[in-house]
C-alpha positions as CSV (number, residue, x, y, z in Angstrom):
1,X,-44.5,89.4,-38.7
2,X,-44.3,86.0,-40.0
3,X,-47.2,83.9,-41.1
4,X,-46.4,81.6,-38.2
5,X,-46.6,84.4,-35.7
6,X,-49.9,85.2,-37.2
7,X,-51.2,81.6,-36.7
8,X,-49.9,81.5,-33.3
9,X,-51.5,84.9,-32.4
10,X,-48.3,86.7,-31.6
11,X,-47.7,90.4,-32.1
12,X,-44.5,92.4,-31.8
13,X,-45.1,93.5,-28.4
14,X,-45.7,90.1,-26.9
15,X,-42.4,88.8,-28.4
16,X,-40.5,91.3,-26.1
17,X,-42.1,90.2,-22.8
18,X,-40.7,87.3,-21.2
19,X,-43.4,84.5,-20.5
20,X,-43.9,83.0,-17.2
21,X,-43.5,79.1,-16.5
22,X,-46.7,77.4,-15.7
23,X,-47.0,75.9,-12.1
24,X,-45.5,72.4,-12.8
25,X,-42.7,73.8,-14.8
26,X,-42.0,76.4,-12.2
27,X,-42.0,73.7,-9.5
28,X,-39.1,71.9,-11.3
29,X,-37.3,75.2,-11.7
30,X,-37.7,75.8,-8.0
31,X,-36.3,72.4,-7.1
32,X,-33.5,72.9,-9.5
33,X,-32.5,76.1,-7.9
34,X,-32.6,74.5,-4.4
35,X,-29.7,72.3,-5.7
36,X,-27.6,75.4,-6.2
37,X,-26.0,74.8,-9.4
38,X,-23.2,77.1,-10.5
39,X,-24.2,79.1,-13.7
40,X,-22.7,76.8,-16.5
41,X,-21.1,79.9,-18.0
42,X,-18.9,80.3,-15.0
43,X,-17.7,76.8,-15.1
44,X,-15.0,74.8,-16.9
45,X,-16.5,72.0,-19.0
46,X,-15.4,69.5,-16.4
47,X,-17.3,71.4,-13.6
48,X,-20.3,72.1,-15.8
49,X,-20.8,68.3,-16.3
50,X,-20.8,67.9,-12.5
51,X,-23.5,70.5,-11.9
52,X,-27.0,69.6,-10.8
53,X,-29.3,69.3,-13.7
54,X,-33.1,69.8,-14.4
55,X,-33.2,65.9,-14.4
56,X,-31.9,65.9,-10.8
57,X,-34.7,68.3,-10.0
58,X,-37.4,66.0,-11.4
59,X,-35.9,63.0,-9.4
60,X,-36.1,65.0,-6.2
61,X,-39.7,65.9,-6.7
62,X,-40.5,62.1,-7.6
63,X,-38.6,61.3,-4.3
64,X,-40.7,63.8,-2.3
65,X,-44.1,63.6,-3.6
66,X,-44.9,60.8,-6.1
67,X,-43.3,57.9,-4.4
68,X,-45.6,55.3,-6.0
69,X,-44.7,56.4,-9.5
70,X,-42.5,53.8,-11.3
71,X,-39.7,55.9,-13.0
72,X,-39.1,53.1,-15.5
73,X,-42.6,53.6,-16.8
74,X,-42.5,49.9,-17.8
75,X,-39.6,50.4,-20.2
76,X,-36.5,48.0,-20.0
77,X,-33.1,49.2,-20.9
78,X,-29.6,47.8,-21.6
79,X,-26.4,49.7,-22.3
80,X,-24.5,48.9,-25.4
81,X,-21.3,50.0,-27.3
82,X,-21.4,50.9,-30.8
83,X,-18.7,52.2,-33.2
84,X,-18.4,56.0,-33.8
85,X,-16.5,57.9,-36.3
86,X,-13.5,58.3,-33.9
87,X,-13.8,55.2,-31.5
88,X,-16.5,53.5,-29.6
89,X,-19.6,55.2,-28.3
90,X,-21.9,54.7,-25.4
91,X,-25.5,53.9,-26.2
92,X,-28.6,52.7,-24.4
93,X,-31.4,50.6,-25.8
94,X,-35.0,51.3,-24.6
95,X,-37.8,48.9,-25.3
96,X,-41.2,47.8,-23.9
97,X,-39.8,44.1,-23.9
98,X,-36.1,43.6,-24.5
99,X,-36.7,39.9,-24.7
100,X,-39.3,39.9,-27.4
101,X,-38.7,38.2,-30.6
102,X,-40.9,40.7,-32.5
103,X,-39.2,43.5,-34.2
104,X,-40.3,46.9,-33.4
105,X,-39.8,50.3,-35.2
106,X,-36.5,51.7,-34.1
107,X,-35.7,55.4,-33.2
108,X,-32.1,56.6,-33.2
109,X,-32.1,59.3,-30.6
110,X,-29.5,62.0,-29.8
111,X,-29.3,63.9,-26.5
112,X,-28.8,67.7,-26.0
113,X,-26.2,69.4,-23.9
114,X,-24.8,72.0,-26.2
115,X,-22.2,69.6,-27.7
116,X,-20.3,70.0,-24.5
117,X,-22.2,68.6,-21.3
118,X,-24.8,66.0,-20.4
119,X,-25.1,62.2,-21.1
120,X,-27.5,59.3,-21.5
121,X,-28.6,59.6,-17.8
122,X,-29.3,63.3,-18.0
123,X,-31.5,62.8,-21.1
124,X,-33.2,59.6,-20.0
125,X,-36.8,60.8,-19.8
126,X,-37.4,61.6,-23.4
127,X,-36.4,58.4,-24.9
128,X,-38.0,56.5,-22.3
129,X,-41.2,58.3,-22.8
130,X,-41.2,57.9,-26.5
131,X,-40.4,54.2,-26.2
132,X,-43.5,53.8,-24.0
133,X,-46.0,55.8,-25.9
134,X,-44.8,55.0,-29.4
135,X,-44.3,51.2,-28.7
136,X,-40.7,51.4,-30.4
137,X,-37.2,50.5,-29.6
138,X,-35.1,53.6,-28.9
139,X,-31.3,53.6,-29.4
140,X,-29.9,56.7,-27.4
141,X,-26.4,57.5,-28.6
142,X,-23.8,59.4,-26.7
143,X,-21.2,61.1,-28.9
144,X,-18.0,62.8,-28.6
145,X,-18.1,66.2,-26.9
146,X,-16.2,69.4,-26.9
147,X,-13.9,71.0,-26.1
148,X,-11.9,67.7,-26.1
149,X,-13.5,66.9,-29.5
150,X,-14.7,70.0,-31.2
151,X,-16.9,70.4,-34.2
152,X,-17.6,68.4,-36.2
153,X,-16.9,65.4,-34.2
154,X,-20.4,64.9,-32.8
155,X,-21.9,65.3,-36.3
156,X,-19.5,62.6,-37.6
157,X,-20.5,60.3,-34.6
158,X,-24.1,60.8,-35.4
159,X,-23.9,59.7,-39.0
160,X,-21.7,56.7,-37.9
161,X,-24.4,55.8,-35.3
162,X,-27.1,55.9,-38.2
163,X,-25.0,53.7,-40.4
164,X,-24.6,51.2,-37.4
165,X,-28.4,51.3,-36.8
166,X,-29.2,50.4,-40.3
167,X,-27.0,47.4,-40.4
168,X,-27.6,46.3,-36.9
169,X,-31.2,47.1,-35.9
170,X,-32.2,43.6,-35.6
171,X,-29.6,42.9,-32.9
172,X,-31.3,45.3,-30.6
173,X,-34.9,44.3,-31.6
174,X,-35.4,47.0,-34.2
175,X,-37.0,46.7,-37.6
176,X,-34.4,47.9,-40.2
177,X,-37.3,48.7,-42.5
178,X,-38.7,51.2,-40.1
179,X,-36.0,53.6,-38.5
180,X,-36.5,57.1,-37.5
181,X,-34.2,59.7,-36.1
182,X,-34.8,62.1,-33.1
183,X,-33.0,64.6,-30.9
184,X,-33.3,67.2,-28.4
185,X,-31.5,70.6,-28.5
186,X,-28.1,70.0,-29.8
187,X,-29.2,66.5,-30.4
188,X,-32.1,67.8,-32.5
189,X,-29.3,69.4,-34.8
190,X,-27.6,66.1,-35.0
191,X,-30.8,64.4,-36.0
192,X,-31.7,66.7,-38.9
193,X,-28.1,66.5,-40.1
194,X,-28.4,62.7,-40.1
195,X,-31.4,63.2,-42.3
196,X,-29.3,65.6,-44.6
197,X,-26.3,63.2,-44.6
198,X,-28.5,60.3,-45.5
199,X,-30.0,62.2,-48.5
200,X,-26.5,63.4,-49.6
201,X,-24.6,60.2,-49.1
202,X,-27.1,58.0,-50.6
203,X,-28.1,56.0,-47.4
204,X,-31.3,54.9,-46.5
205,X,-33.4,57.8,-45.2
206,X,-35.1,58.0,-41.8
207,X,-38.8,57.3,-42.1
208,X,-39.4,60.4,-39.8
209,X,-37.6,63.0,-37.9
210,X,-38.5,64.4,-34.5
211,X,-36.7,67.6,-33.7
212,X,-37.3,68.8,-30.0
213,X,-36.3,72.6,-29.5
214,X,-33.5,71.9,-32.0
215,X,-30.4,74.2,-32.2
216,X,-30.5,75.0,-35.9
217,X,-29.4,78.6,-36.0
218,X,-26.5,81.0,-35.7
219,X,-28.3,84.3,-34.8
220,X,-28.0,85.0,-31.1
221,X,-29.9,88.2,-31.4
222,X,-33.3,87.0,-32.7
223,X,-36.6,87.5,-31.0
224,X,-36.4,84.5,-28.7
225,X,-32.9,85.2,-27.7
226,X,-33.9,88.7,-26.7
227,X,-37.0,87.6,-25.0
228,X,-35.3,84.8,-23.0
229,X,-31.8,86.1,-22.5
230,X,-31.9,85.4,-18.8
231,X,-34.2,82.3,-18.8
232,X,-33.7,79.2,-17.0
233,X,-32.6,76.6,-17.6
234,X,-31.1,77.8,-20.7
235,X,-30.1,81.3,-21.5
236,X,-28.0,83.3,-23.9
237,X,-24.9,83.3,-21.7
238,X,-24.9,79.5,-21.7
239,X,-25.3,79.2,-25.5
240,X,-22.2,81.6,-25.8
241,X,-20.3,79.4,-23.5
242,X,-21.2,76.3,-25.6
243,X,-20.1,78.1,-28.9
244,X,-16.7,79.0,-27.2
245,X,-16.1,75.6,-26.2
246,X,-17.5,73.7,-29.3
247,X,-15.9,75.7,-32.3
248,X,-12.3,76.3,-33.1
249,X,-13.5,79.7,-34.4
250,X,-17.0,81.3,-34.2
251,X,-17.1,81.6,-38.0
252,X,-17.6,77.9,-37.9
253,X,-21.1,78.5,-36.6
254,X,-22.1,79.6,-40.1
255,X,-21.5,76.0,-41.4
256,X,-24.7,74.5,-42.9
257,X,-24.6,71.8,-40.3
258,X,-24.9,74.4,-37.5
259,X,-26.8,77.2,-39.2
260,X,-29.5,74.9,-40.8
261,X,-32.1,77.7,-41.1
262,X,-29.6,80.1,-42.9
263,X,-27.4,77.8,-44.9
264,X,-28.5,74.2,-45.2
265,X,-30.5,72.7,-48.2
266,X,-33.6,71.0,-46.5
267,X,-35.2,69.7,-49.6
268,X,-36.2,66.1,-49.8
269,X,-36.0,65.5,-46.1
270,X,-38.3,63.1,-44.3
271,X,-41.6,64.1,-42.8
272,X,-40.8,65.9,-39.6
273,X,-42.2,66.7,-36.1
274,X,-41.0,69.8,-34.4
275,X,-41.6,70.4,-30.7
276,X,-40.8,73.8,-29.2
277,X,-41.0,75.5,-25.9
278,X,-42.2,79.0,-25.5
279,X,-39.6,79.9,-22.8
280,X,-36.6,79.0,-24.8
281,X,-33.9,81.1,-26.7
282,X,-34.0,78.5,-29.5
283,X,-37.7,79.1,-30.1
284,X,-37.4,81.5,-33.0
285,X,-34.8,79.4,-34.9
286,X,-37.2,76.4,-34.5
287,X,-40.0,78.5,-35.9
288,X,-37.9,79.5,-38.8
289,X,-36.9,75.8,-39.5
290,X,-40.6,75.1,-39.6
291,X,-41.2,77.6,-42.3
292,X,-38.0,76.6,-44.2
293,X,-39.0,73.0,-44.2
294,X,-42.6,73.8,-45.3
295,X,-41.2,76.2,-48.1
296,X,-39.1,73.1,-49.3
297,X,-42.2,70.9,-49.6
298,X,-41.5,68.8,-46.3
299,X,-44.4,67.3,-44.4
300,X,-44.2,69.1,-41.1
301,X,-46.4,68.7,-37.8
302,X,-45.5,71.1,-35.0
303,X,-46.5,72.2,-31.6
304,X,-45.3,75.0,-29.2
305,X,-45.8,74.3,-25.5
306,X,-46.6,77.5,-23.8
307,X,-45.5,77.9,-20.2
308,X,-42.7,75.4,-20.8
309,X,-39.1,75.8,-20.9
310,X,-36.2,74.3,-22.7
311,X,-35.5,70.8,-21.3
312,X,-39.1,70.1,-20.6
313,X,-39.6,67.3,-22.9
314,X,-38.1,64.5,-20.7
315,X,-40.0,65.6,-17.5
316,X,-43.3,63.6,-18.4
317,X,-43.7,62.2,-14.8
318,X,-44.0,65.7,-13.2
319,X,-44.9,68.1,-16.0
320,X,-48.1,67.3,-17.8
321,X,-47.2,69.1,-20.9
322,X,-44.1,66.9,-21.2
323,X,-46.2,63.8,-21.3
324,X,-48.5,65.5,-23.9
325,X,-45.4,66.3,-25.9
326,X,-44.1,62.7,-25.7
327,X,-47.5,61.5,-26.8
328,X,-47.6,64.0,-29.7
329,X,-44.1,62.9,-30.8
330,X,-45.3,59.2,-30.4
331,X,-48.3,59.7,-32.5
332,X,-46.4,61.3,-35.3
333,X,-43.9,58.3,-35.2
334,X,-46.6,55.9,-35.4
335,X,-48.2,57.6,-38.3
336,X,-44.8,57.5,-40.1
337,X,-44.3,53.9,-39.2
338,X,-47.8,52.9,-40.1
339,X,-48.5,51.6,-36.7
340,X,-51.1,54.2,-35.7
341,X,-54.5,52.9,-34.9
342,X,-57.0,54.7,-37.1
343,X,-60.7,55.4,-36.2
344,X,-63.2,53.2,-37.9
């Protein structure tokens, strides 16, 4: 049993028993099931991109039960195009006030989707909530996806987006002296790889990195994969499908950019926030990343949300723990940017 397991109060028996979603999380999963999505692993990539998503389930709940809730949460957006490593990339700017002349800290954000599916709309809730709670500008970046553009196309785009943000932060209301990086799931992998690339290529480093249930390992038989093999909305079969479509050969999953916990050098990385979900095949590799970062001397704050599943982070309007997770990320960003209000 690892030290982290002891801290979290886990034992070996508990790790083999699937956890149950809490009531708000189950409510979202039930609504998603009513939309009749096909299992992703049975679809072509084109079909998979058209399937109902957990975000669609959240929208359905809002339409049915919380009609007076402002889905924008007071955050303004505008779509922009930025240069990627292989051509133009779609991106979206989130800000409490797009017209303000005051520069705010900037967070460069990468969405999830296993490098194959999803887009800026599917992953709207996370960057919107972070912009609101942290009072920052967020640049959410879409990237080339597999199988049309296999590994490492997305990673190359992520670094290109970071370079663009460093040079053009002011054009979107961001402070070029205060820029962080963030990502969910596959986007969490891109985010930490931006930090690694910045270190190795001599680029200005992120002020902080927020990694939300990041995909950072290559072991599909670890504890949380066994425990959550059939979990919703992410399970082992889906990840095997993502691997098949993302990589030309399965051996590429051993690349340090993919198997961060097994092969990457994580020394001299920026301070880090890691947010995990209990009911998630990616939980164990997230825990191992925390241990590896701490062993390398990186300042790490982390929290695992029990009763929550993969994809919960952007559901702040209907899942209370998602709002708490966004506020936790926002607090750590403010701490890194020096904008947190300290008690007197």
